[in-house]
C-alpha positions in Angstrom: 5.4 16.7 11.0 4.2 13.1 10.5 3.6 12.7 6.6 3.1 10.1 4.2 3.2 11.0 0.5 2.0 8.6 -2.1 2.8 8.3 -5.9 3.0 6.0 -8.8 -0.7 5.5 -9.6 -2.5 5.8 -12.8 -4.1 4.1 -15.7 -2.8 0.8 -16.9 -4.4 -1.9 -19.0 -5.5 -5.1 -17.9 -2.5 -7.9 -17.3 -0.2 -4.5 -16.7 2.2 -3.5 -13.9 2.1 -0.4 -11.8 4.4 0.3 -8.8 3.2 2.4 -6.1 5.6 4.6 -3.7 4.7 5.7 -0.2 7.4 8.4 1.1 7.7 8.5 4.9 8.7 11.7 6.7 8.5 12.8 10.5 9.2 9.2 12.0 11.4 6.5 11.8 10.3 4.2 9.0 12.3 1.0 10.4 10.1 1.2 14.0 6.3 1.2 12.0 4.6 -1.3 9.9 3.3 0.2 7.1 -0.2 -1.0 5.2 -1.3 -0.7 2.1 -5.4 -0.5 1.7 -7.6 0.4 -1.2 -11.2 1.6 -1.5 -13.2 1.0 -4.8 -16.1 3.4 -5.8 -19.1 1.7 -3.6 -17.4 -0.9 -1.8 -15.9 -0.9 1.6 -12.1 -0.3 2.2 -10.1 -3.3 2.3 -6.5 -4.3 3.5 -4.3 -5.0 0.4 -0.9 -5.8 1.8 1.4 -4.9 4.8 5.2 -5.0 6.0 5.8 -5.5 9.7 8.5 -3.4 11.4 9.8 -5.7 14.2 10.7 -8.9 11.6 9.4 -7.8 8.4 6.6 -10.1 8.0 4.7 -9.6 4.8 1.1 -10.0 4.2 -1.2 -10.2 1.4 -5.0 -9.7 0.5 -5.6 -13.5 -0.8 -6.5 -11.9 -4.2 -3.4 -10.0 -4.8 -1.2 -12.9 -3.6 1.2 -13.8 -6.3 0.8 -10.6 -8.3 1.5 -8.1 -5.5 4.6 -7.4 -3.6 5.2 -5.3 -1.0 8.9 -4.1 -0.1 10.7 -1.6 2.1 14.2 0.9 1.5 15.0 2.3 4.9 17.6 4.4 3.2 14.9 5.9 1.2 12.4 6.1 3.8 9.9 4.5 1.4 7.7 1.7 1.1 6.7 0.0 -2.2 3.8 -2.0 -3.7 5.0 -3.4 -6.8 1.6 -4.6 -8.9 1.6 -7.3 -11.7 -0.9 -9.1 -13.4 -3.5 -5.8 -12.5 -7.1 -6.8 -13.1 -9.8 -4.4 -13.6 -11.3 -5.4 -10.0 -7.9 -3.8 -8.7 -9.4 -0.3 -9.9 -9.7 1.4 -6.6 -7.9 4.3 -4.6 -4.9 3.3 -2.9 -3.8 4.4 0.4 -0.8 3.7 2.9 -0.9 3.9 6.4 1.5 3.6 9.2 1.4 2.3 13.0 4.0 1.3 15.2 5.6 -1.9 14.9 3.0 -4.8 13.7 0.5 -5.0 11.1 -3.2 -4.8 11.5 -6.2 -6.2 10.1 -8.6 -2.9 10.5 -7.9 0.2 8.9 -9.0 2.3 11.8 -5.8 0.9 14.0 -3.1 3.0 11.8 -2.3 6.2 13.1 -1.2 8.0 9.9 -2.5 7.8 6.6 -1.5 9.0 2.9 -3.8 11.1 0.9 -4.4 8.0 -1.4 -4.0 7.6 -5.4 -5.8 6.5 -8.3 -5.0 3.3 -9.8 -7.8 2.4 -13.2 -7.0 -1.0 -14.6 -9.0 -0.8 -18.0 -8.4 -1.3 -22.0 
């Protein structure tokens, strides 16, 4: 059984921080790339970040560079997205997704998805 479970979302004020977790089970996490995506109301889904498997390369959406950090803890089978200096435009449902080996831009390429978790940035 392959499963990705997200946690750590919630409400935070602008400029605040939040850490999302993606706990994986049913597959060997070090063999898979983990991507983070988000969808805001009325907007298209967009890729936020990704960490690859083979070389650990990191990728970020331009608008989150310098503010978000993706990391992997293989011992815990968990990937994290640390979000700092949050802005109202970061408000969205965030998803983690997995595919074998390497990151990809298109979300449809990812085989496994978490359930999504709400992040709201507001005063």
